[in-house]
C-alpha positions in Angstrom: -10.1 -9.4 14.6 -11.0 -12.2 12.2 -9.6 -12.1 8.6 -12.2 -12.2 5.9 -10.8 -13.6 2.6 -14.0 -12.8 0.7 -13.8 -9.2 1.7 -10.2 -8.9 0.5 -11.2 -10.5 -2.8 -14.1 -8.1 -3.2 -12.0 -5.0 -2.4 -8.8 -5.8 -4.3 -9.4 -8.4 -6.9 -12.9 -7.7 -8.2 -11.8 -4.4 -9.8 -9.1 -6.3 -11.7 -11.5 -8.3 -13.8 -12.1 -7.3 -17.4 -15.6 -7.8 -18.5 -15.3 -8.0 -22.3 -17.3 -6.2 -24.9 -20.8 -7.0 -23.5 -20.2 -5.2 -20.2 -22.6 -7.1 -17.9 -24.5 -5.1 -15.3 -23.8 -5.4 -11.6 -27.0 -7.5 -11.1 -26.0 -9.9 -13.9 -22.5 -10.4 -12.4 -24.0 -11.0 -9.0 -26.3 -13.6 -10.5 -23.3 -15.3 -12.1 -21.2 -15.3 -9.0 -24.0 -16.5 -6.7 -25.7 -19.0 -9.0 -23.6 -20.0 -12.0 -20.0 -20.0 -10.9 -20.7 -22.4 -8.0 -22.7 -24.7 -10.3 -19.9 -24.9 -12.9 -17.3 -25.5 -10.2 -19.3 -28.3 -8.6 -20.7 -30.1 -11.6 -18.8 -29.2 -14.8 -15.1 -28.2 -14.3 -14.0 -31.6 -13.0 -14.2 -32.8 -16.6 -14.1 -29.6 -18.6 -11.2 -27.4 -17.3 -7.9 -26.8 -19.0 -6.6 -25.6 -15.6 -7.3 -29.1 -14.2 -5.8 -30.8 -17.2 -9.0 -32.3 -18.5 -11.2 -31.1 -21.4 -13.5 -33.9 -22.4 -15.0 -33.5 -25.8 -12.7 -30.6 -26.4 -14.9 -28.4 -24.2 -13.1 -26.1 -21.8 -15.5 -24.3 -19.4 -13.2 -22.4 -17.1 -13.3 -19.1 -19.0 -15.9 -17.2 -21.1 -14.1 -17.4 -24.4 -13.6 -21.1 -24.5 -17.0 -21.9 -23.1 -18.7 -19.9 -25.8 -16.5 -21.4 -28.5 -17.8 -24.9 -27.5 -16.3 -28.3 -28.1 -16.1 -31.1 -30.6 -19.9 -31.4 -30.8 -20.3 -27.6 -31.4 -21.5 -24.6 -29.5 -23.0 -25.3 -26.1 -24.1 -21.9 -25.0 -26.1 -19.5 -27.3 -26.4 -16.2 -25.3 -30.0 -15.1 -25.3 -31.4 -18.5 -26.5 -31.7 -20.9 -23.5 -33.8 -23.5 -25.3 -31.5 -23.5 -28.3 -28.4 -24.1 -26.2 -26.9 -27.6 -26.1 -26.0 -27.2 -22.4 -29.7 -27.0 -21.5 -30.5 -30.0 -23.6 -27.8 -31.9 -21.9 -28.8 -31.0 -18.3 -32.4 -31.8 -19.1 -31.3 -35.2 -20.6 -32.9 -34.5 -24.0 -31.4 -36.8 -26.7 -28.4 -39.0 -26.1 -26.4 -36.7 -23.9 -26.9 -36.3 -20.1 -24.8 -33.9 -18.1 -23.5 -34.2 -15.5 -23.2 -37.9 -16.2 -23.5 -39.2 -12.6 -25.8 -36.7 -10.9 -28.7 -34.7 -12.3 -29.0 -31.0 -11.7 -31.9 -29.9 -9.5 -34.9 -28.1 -11.1 -33.7 -24.9 -9.4 -30.2 -25.2 -10.9 -31.5 -25.8 -14.4 -33.8 -22.8 -14.0 -30.8 -20.7 -13.0 -28.9 -21.8 -16.0 -31.8 -20.9 -18.3 -32.2 -17.5 -16.7 -28.4 -16.9 -17.1 -28.3 -17.8 -20.8 -31.5 -15.8 -21.4 -29.9 -12.7 -20.0 -27.0 -13.1 -22.4 -24.7 -15.5 -20.4 -22.7 -12.8 -18.7 -19.4 -14.2 -17.6 -16.5 -12.2 -16.2 -13.9 -15.0 -16.4 -11.1 -14.0 -18.7 -9.1 -16.6 -20.6 -5.7 -15.3 -19.4 -6.8 -16.1 -15.8 -7.1 -19.8 -16.6 -3.3 -20.1 -16.6 -3.2 -19.1 -12.9 -6.0 -21.4 -11.7 -3.7 -24.2 -10.7 -2.0 -21.7 -8.3 -5.3 -20.9 -6.8 -5.6 -24.6 -5.7 -2.8 -23.9 -3.2 -4.1 -24.1 0.3 -3.2 -20.5 1.1 -5.8 -19.3 -1.5 -8.6 -21.5 -0.3 -11.2 -20.6 2.4 -10.7 -22.1 5.9 -12.3 -25.5 6.1 -13.7 -27.2 9.2 -11.1 -28.3 11.8 -9.9 -31.9 11.6 -11.0 -34.3 14.3 -9.0 -34.0 17.5 -6.4 -36.8 18.0 -6.7 -39.2 20.9 -4.4 -38.4 23.9 -3.6 -40.1 27.2 -3.6 -37.1 29.6 -7.2 -35.9 29.1 -7.0 -33.9 32.3 -4.5 -31.6 30.7 -6.8 -30.7 27.8 -8.6 -27.4 28.4 -9.5 -26.3 24.8 -9.9 -27.5 21.2 -6.2 -26.9 20.4 -4.6 -28.7 23.4 -5.2 -32.2 22.0 -3.1 -31.5 18.9 -0.3 -30.0 21.0 -0.4 -32.9 23.5 -0.5 -35.6 20.8 2.8 -34.3 19.3 4.4 -34.2 22.8 3.2 -37.7 23.7 4.4 -39.1 20.3 8.0 -38.0 21.4 7.5 -39.2 25.0 7.5 -35.6 26.3 5.2 -34.0 28.8 3.8 -30.5 29.0 5.5 -28.1 31.3 4.2 -28.1 34.9 1.4 -25.6 35.7 2.5 -22.5 37.7 0.4 -23.6 40.7 2.5 -26.8 41.2 5.7 -27.2 43.3 7.0 -25.6 46.5 5.6 -22.2 47.6 8.8 -20.6 46.4 8.7 -22.3 43.0 5.0 -21.3 42.6 5.9 -17.7 43.4 8.7 -17.6 40.8 6.6 -19.3 38.1 3.7 -17.0 38.7 6.0 -13.9 38.6 7.5 -15.1 35.3 4.1 -15.8 33.8 2.8 -12.4 34.8 5.9 -10.6 33.4 5.5 -12.4 30.1 1.8 -11.5 29.9 2.5 -7.8 30.6 5.4 -7.5 28.1 3.5 -9.5 25.5 0.3 -7.6 25.6 1.2 -4.0 26.7 5.0 -3.9 26.4 5.4 -2.7 30.0 6.4 -4.6 33.2 4.0 -5.2 36.0 4.3 -3.1 39.2 5.4 -4.7 42.5 1.9 -4.4 43.8 0.5 -6.1 40.7 3.0 -9.0 41.1 2.1 -9.4 44.8 -1.7 -9.4 44.0 -1.3 -12.1 41.3 1.0 -14.3 43.4 -1.5 -14.1 46.3 -4.5 -14.9 44.0 -5.0 -18.7 44.3 -8.2 -18.8 42.2 -8.3 -20.9 39.0 -9.2 -17.8 37.0 -6.4 -15.6 38.3 -4.4 -15.5 35.1 -7.6 -15.2 33.0 -8.5 -12.1 35.0 -5.0 -10.6 34.4 -5.3 -11.2 30.6 -8.8 -9.5 30.5 -7.4 -6.5 32.4 -4.5 -6.2 30.0 -6.7 -6.4 26.9 -8.7 -3.5 28.3 -5.5 -1.5 29.1 -5.1 1.5 26.7 -1.4 0.5 26.4 -2.5 -2.7 24.6 -3.5 -0.7 21.5 -0.4 1.4 21.7 1.8 -1.7 21.8 0.2 -3.6 18.9 -0.5 -0.6 16.7 3.3 -0.2 16.4 3.5 -3.5 14.5 0.8 -2.5 12.1 2.4 0.9 11.7 5.5 -0.8 10.4 3.3 -2.6 7.8 1.7 0.7 6.9 5.2 2.3 6.6 4.0 5.0 9.0 6.1 8.1 9.1 5.7 11.9 9.7 7.6 12.7 6.4 7.8 11.5 2.9 11.3 10.2 3.7 13.2 11.5 0.6 13.8 15.2 0.2 13.3 16.3 -3.5 14.6 19.7 -4.7 15.2 20.7 -1.1 11.6 19.9 -0.1 10.8 17.2 2.4 7.1 16.3 2.2 5.6 16.3 5.7 2.5 14.5 7.1 1.6 16.8 9.9 -1.7 14.9 10.6 -0.2 11.4 10.6 -0.9 11.2 14.3 -4.6 10.9 13.4 -3.9 7.6 11.7 -1.8 6.4 14.6 -4.5 7.3 17.1 -7.1 5.6 14.9 -5.1 2.4 14.9 -4.7 2.5 18.7 -8.5 3.0 19.2 -9.4 0.3 16.6 -7.3 -2.2 18.5 -8.5 -1.2 21.9 -12.1 -1.3 20.7 -11.5 -4.8 19.2 -12.7 -3.6 15.8 -13.6 -6.7 13.6 -10.8 -7.3 11.0 -13.1 -6.9 8.0 -14.0 -3.4 9.2 -10.3 -2.7 10.0 -9.5 -3.4 6.3 -12.5 -1.6 4.9 -11.8 1.6 6.7 -8.2 1.7 5.6 -9.1 1.1 1.9 -12.5 2.8 1.5 -13.6 4.7 4.6 -14.7 7.6 2.4 -17.0 5.2 0.4 -18.6 3.8 3.6 -19.5 7.2 5.1 -20.4 10.1 2.8 -19.4 12.8 5.3 -16.0 13.1 7.0 -15.8 11.2 10.3 -12.9 9.9 12.5 -12.7 6.6 10.5 -11.5 8.6 7.5 -8.2 8.8 9.3 -7.7 5.2 8.4 -7.2 6.2 4.7 -3.7 7.3 5.7 -2.7 3.7 5.1 -2.8 4.6 1.4 -1.6 8.2 1.5 1.3 7.8 4.0 4.3 6.6 2.1 7.4 7.6 0.2 6.9 10.8 -1.7 7.8 11.2 -5.4 7.4 13.8 -8.1 6.3 11.0 -10.3 2.6 10.1 -9.6 3.1 6.6 -11.2 5.8 5.8 -8.6 3.5 6.9 -5.8 0.8 4.5 -7.1 3.3 1.7 -7.5 4.3 2.2 -3.9 0.7 2.1 -2.7 -0.1 -1.1 -4.7 2.9 -2.8 -3.2 1.9 -1.7 0.4 -1.7 -2.9 -0.1 -0.5 -6.3 -1.5 2.0 -6.9 1.2 -0.2 -5.6 4.1 -3.5 -7.2 3.3 -2.8 -10.1 0.9 0.7 -11.1 1.9 1.6 -11.0 -1.8 4.4 -9.1 -3.7 2.1 -7.5 -6.2 5.0 -5.3 -7.4 6.4 -8.4 -9.2 3.6 -8.1 -11.7 4.5 -4.6 -12.6 6.8 -5.8 -15.4 5.6 -9.3 -16.0 3.0 -11.9 -14.9 3.9 -13.0 -11.4 6.2 -16.0 -11.4 4.7 -17.7 -8.4 1.4 -16.1 -7.3 -1.8 -15.8 -9.3 -1.4 -12.2 -10.3 -1.0 -11.2 -14.0 0.5 -8.0 -15.4 -3.0 -7.1 -16.6 -4.2 -7.4 -13.0 -1.5 -5.1 -11.8 -2.4 -2.3 -14.2 -6.1 -2.8 -13.6 -5.4 -2.1 -10.0 -3.1 0.7 -11.0 -6.1 2.2 -12.8 -8.1 2.0 -9.6 -5.6 4.1 -7.8 -5.1 6.4 -10.7 -8.8 7.2 -10.7 -8.8 8.3 -7.1 -8.0 11.8 -6.0 -6.1 13.0 -3.0 -7.2 16.5 -1.9 -4.5 19.1 -1.2 -6.4 20.2 1.9 -7.9 17.3 3.8 -11.3 17.4 5.5 -11.7 18.0 9.3 -12.3 14.5 10.7 -11.5 15.0 14.4 -13.9 16.9 16.5 -12.6 19.8 18.6 -13.7 22.7 20.7 -13.5 25.4 18.0 -15.2 27.9 20.4 -12.5 27.7 23.1 -10.4 30.7 23.9 -7.2 28.9 23.0 -8.5 27.8 19.6 -9.8 31.3 18.8 -6.4 32.8 19.7 -4.6 30.2 17.5 -7.0 31.0 14.6 -6.4 34.7 15.0 -2.6 34.4 15.1 -2.7 32.0 12.1 -4.7 34.5 10.0 -2.4 37.3 11.0 0.7 35.3 9.8 -1.0 34.2 6.6 -2.0 37.8 5.8 1.5 39.0 6.5 3.1 36.3 4.3 0.6 37.0 1.5 1.3 40.7 1.7 5.0 40.1 1.5 4.6 37.9 -1.5 2.4 40.5 -3.3 5.0 43.2 -2.5 7.9 41.1 -4.0 5.8 40.0 -7.0 4.8 43.5 -7.8 8.4 44.8 -7.5 9.8 42.0 -9.6 7.1 42.2 -12.3 7.7 46.0 -12.6 11.5 45.3 -12.9 10.9 42.6 -15.5 8.6 44.8 -17.6 11.0 47.7 -17.4 13.8 45.5 -18.8 11.6 43.6 -21.3 13.6 44.6 -24.4 16.9 43.6 -22.7 15.5 40.2 -21.9 14.5 39.7 -25.5 18.0 40.5 -26.6 19.4 38.0 -24.1 16.9 35.3 -25.1 17.8 35.7 -28.7 21.5 35.4 -27.8 21.2 32.3 -25.7 18.9 30.5 -28.2 21.9 30.3 -30.6 24.3 27.4 -30.4 27.0 27.9 -27.8 30.0 25.7 -28.4 33.3 27.5 -27.6 34.7 29.5 -24.6 34.6 32.6 -26.9 30.8 32.1 -27.3 30.4 31.9 -23.5 32.5 35.0 -22.9 30.4 36.9 -25.4 27.3 35.9 -23.5 28.8 37.0 -20.2 29.8 40.3 -21.8 26.3 40.8 -23.2 24.8 40.2 -19.8 27.1 42.8 -18.1 26.4 45.3 -20.9 22.6 44.8 -20.5 22.8 45.0 -16.7 20.6 41.9 -16.2 20.3 40.1 -12.8 22.0 36.7 -12.7 19.0 34.7 -11.6 16.9 36.0 -14.5 19.5 35.2 -17.1 19.9 31.6 -15.7 16.2 31.1 -15.9 16.0 32.4 -19.5 19.0 30.3 -20.5 17.2 27.2 -19.2 14.0 28.2 -21.1 15.5 29.2 -24.4 18.7 27.1 -24.5 17.9 23.7 -23.0 21.0 22.2 -24.5 23.3 24.7 -23.0 26.2 22.9 -21.4 27.4 24.1 -18.1 31.1 24.1 -17.5 33.4 24.3 -14.5 33.4 28.1 -14.7 29.7 28.5 -14.3 29.1 30.5 -11.1 26.3 28.3 -9.9 26.8 24.9 -11.6 30.6 25.0 -11.8 31.2 23.2 -8.4 28.6 20.5 -9.3 30.2 20.0 -12.7 33.7 19.5 -11.2 32.3 17.1 -8.6 30.3 15.2 -11.1 33.2 14.8 -13.4 35.5 13.7 -10.6 37.8 16.6 -11.1 39.2 16.8 -7.6 41.9 19.3 -8.3 39.5 21.8 -9.9 36.9 21.3 -7.1 39.6 21.9 -4.4 40.7 25.1 -6.1 37.1 26.3 -6.2 36.6 25.5 -2.5 40.0 27.0 -1.5 39.2 30.3 -3.2 41.9 30.0 -5.8 39.2 30.1 -8.4 36.8 33.0 -7.9 33.4 34.1 -9.3 31.3 31.4 -7.8 28.0 31.9 -6.0 28.6 32.1 -2.2 25.4 30.2 -1.4 26.5 27.2 -3.5 30.0 27.3 -1.8 28.4 27.4 1.6 26.3 24.3 0.7 29.5 22.4 -0.2 31.3 23.6 2.9 28.5 22.2 5.1 28.4 18.9 3.2 32.2 18.6 3.7 31.8 19.3 7.4 29.1 16.7 7.8 31.1 14.2 5.8 34.1 14.8 8.1 32.1 14.3 11.2 31.3 10.7 10.1 34.8 9.8 9.0 37.1 7.9 11.4 40.0 10.4 11.1 37.8 13.4 11.1 39.7 14.9 8.2 37.7 16.8 5.5 36.9 14.7 2.5 35.6 16.3 -0.7 34.0 13.1 -2.1 30.2 12.8 -1.4 
């Protein structure tokens, strides 16, 4: 797999650009990026760029706003009027000004400039980005250049590839020699070296040791390509994908659950294995790195219909769950930044990044991209299967039977509860009116409890109504459901112990069982094994 910096920029950074009020078309932007931006970078920005610390004639050309404002001699670009623009007069050497001063633009470049201005001079470069341009000069944000010339070395016979001269030059500079090849030495030394080399290759590539038969075969193979053949075999081994997919799964925060239970519910990812299998297959098939990235970010945009590559989208959807959709998006932005760019994009959530060229505006533009995507509740079928098999039909039949049974049970309970609620509607109205009034003293609370008993209302219904109509109602330690939580939250150990020991009665048994279980688990982790009421 080969990294493609341009692909990452297109996928992740292009959506972050604000285009201003004129809203250029896709074709106009493509024209600017292909024809005008390279021209400005090569011939203009050396002398007219605030980011480079040089704005001759007061003209800054590294963003749209400053370029259209012009310099000391006036406006240089008049959108829609190429012949009336000073920049065209300068590049055509009309009058006293010639730009660039040292090298004339070609006729093709001048024609491109005229065409660009005639179409309205579309320019996506925002002024706030000029502040981060110096950071973009860092080597890590530049494309890979051609390799430097190989240094001269003494032991030319040792050099087998383009990298070896650089390694050998460093060794020779320190009067060191490369380690001897496995084929050199006594027969016993050769055997030990080849065994060690084979074990390293196996553990490195597939994470498993070679068998005794494989060791004997490699030791006996005296051909110069013996090790090369072993590596080729290991790269074709299915375990290769399994071994290396584990590393990427860590980057993708792979899991079968959301990780944090909320309100007693732990979100599950029952089909996470599909993403795992896709990663293994992608690595075993030697999928190009640009495709590897594309599928994980936009597989559904590449292929209109569901297919196995859609499983790659789990890179985005697998992650820590939250009831707050913004937190889910923030987690996804962070994962994409770390995984594909090696950048901590999360730093720009609250402010412009202190070190990397990512502004807060960039962050929330990317946030908007994720916000505008939808995640279906029921995912499409992307893995083929024999739906006509007897086993599958049996499974489908049993599933429908259980679903029908569950739905029938739900309807039965709903019908019963609805009838009960309707029959007691007048009582609930009385209770709702009572709890909507301000409750301050113990006498008020006792009056409410007495009313509940008098009306004969179910406890769960009254708690729900109290939450709906009296949101400021303060629960106290005597509340049958929230009492233990209140005592625990206030640090009232004595009161809590009395509740748990049964000295104080009237508490919901389910809540008490919950706390007993928590105490038991806590005790199992303590050194002494003694119950401890603190969480």
